[in-house]
VMD Tcl script that draws the C-alpha trace (Angstrom):
set ca {
  {5.16 -15.76 1.01}
  {8.36 -14.93 -0.82}
  {11.35 -16.38 1.07}
  {13.16 -13.03 0.69}
  {10.32 -11.08 2.29}
  {11.32 -9.35 5.53}
  {8.38 -9.80 7.91}
  {9.81 -7.05 10.12}
  {9.92 -4.32 7.47}
  {8.02 -1.15 8.33}
  {5.19 -1.86 5.89}
  {4.60 -5.37 7.25}
  {4.53 -3.90 10.75}
  {2.01 -1.26 9.66}
  {-0.20 -3.93 8.08}
  {-0.10 -5.91 11.34}
  {-1.01 -2.71 13.27}
  {2.25 -2.88 15.24}
  {3.14 0.57 13.92}
  {0.35 3.15 13.78}
  {-0.53 4.95 10.58}
  {-3.00 7.55 9.43}
  {-5.18 5.54 7.07}
  {-6.52 7.37 4.05}
  {-8.39 4.46 2.45}
  {-8.14 0.71 2.21}
  {-9.74 -2.28 0.57}
  {-9.23 -6.03 0.91}
  {-6.03 -5.91 -1.15}
  {-4.28 -2.59 -0.45}
  {-3.81 0.13 2.14}
  {-3.32 3.86 1.55}
  {-1.87 5.95 4.38}
  {-0.20 9.29 4.94}
  {3.60 9.42 4.97}
  {4.93 10.26 8.45}
  {7.63 12.45 6.88}
  {5.84 14.03 3.91}
  {7.94 15.58 1.16}
  {4.93 17.29 -0.43}
  {1.61 18.76 0.73}
  {-0.05 15.46 -0.25}
  {2.19 12.44 0.31}
  {0.28 9.16 0.48}
  {1.75 5.68 0.32}
  {-0.25 2.79 -1.13}
  {0.89 -0.75 -0.46}
  {-0.48 -4.20 -1.25}
  {-1.59 -6.20 1.77}
  {0.15 -9.42 0.77}
  {3.86 -10.10 1.19}
  {5.76 -8.74 -1.80}
  {9.40 -7.71 -1.63}
  {9.05 -4.85 -4.14}
  {6.78 -3.52 -6.87}
  {8.29 -5.83 -9.49}
  {7.50 -8.84 -7.29}
  {3.94 -7.51 -6.92}
  {3.38 -7.00 -10.67}
  {4.88 -10.40 -11.48}
  {3.14 -12.48 -8.81}
  {-0.05 -10.78 -7.65}
  {-3.38 -12.05 -8.85}
  {-5.34 -10.04 -11.41}
  {-7.78 -9.16 -8.64}
  {-5.00 -7.85 -6.37}
  {-3.59 -5.68 -9.15}
  {-7.06 -4.45 -10.13}
  {-7.96 -3.45 -6.57}
  {-4.55 -1.88 -5.96}
  {-5.09 0.47 -8.92}
  {-8.72 1.03 -7.91}
  {-7.48 2.22 -4.53}
  {-4.97 4.53 -6.24}
  {-7.83 6.01 -8.26}
  {-10.07 6.31 -5.17}
  {-7.32 8.22 -3.34}
  {-6.88 10.55 -6.33}
  {-10.61 11.29 -6.28}
  {-10.80 11.66 -2.48}
  {-7.83 14.02 -2.30}
  {-8.78 15.85 -5.52}
  {-5.37 15.20 -7.06}
  {-5.22 16.15 -10.71}
}
mol new
graphics top color blue
foreach p $ca { graphics top sphere $p radius 0.5 }
foreach p [lrange $ca 0 end-1] q [lrange $ca 1 end] { graphics top cylinder $p $q radius 0.2 }
display resetview
């Protein structure tokens, strides 16, 4: 885990099921869930399940498999929600 990672951030708490969420889809590497304060008719957040401090940290340090399955989940959500 990155030493700068805040284990008490909202996303870490969601991943540990300490904060409820409305799951849209998930796989072994990422979770997609509805935003609790949506700014659009479809507002879904997708986060990696491992401890990354931001998207740059994720793209620099995640395994090829993590990145692949993150983007697969993005695509699956697009298909499920019929987002074009």
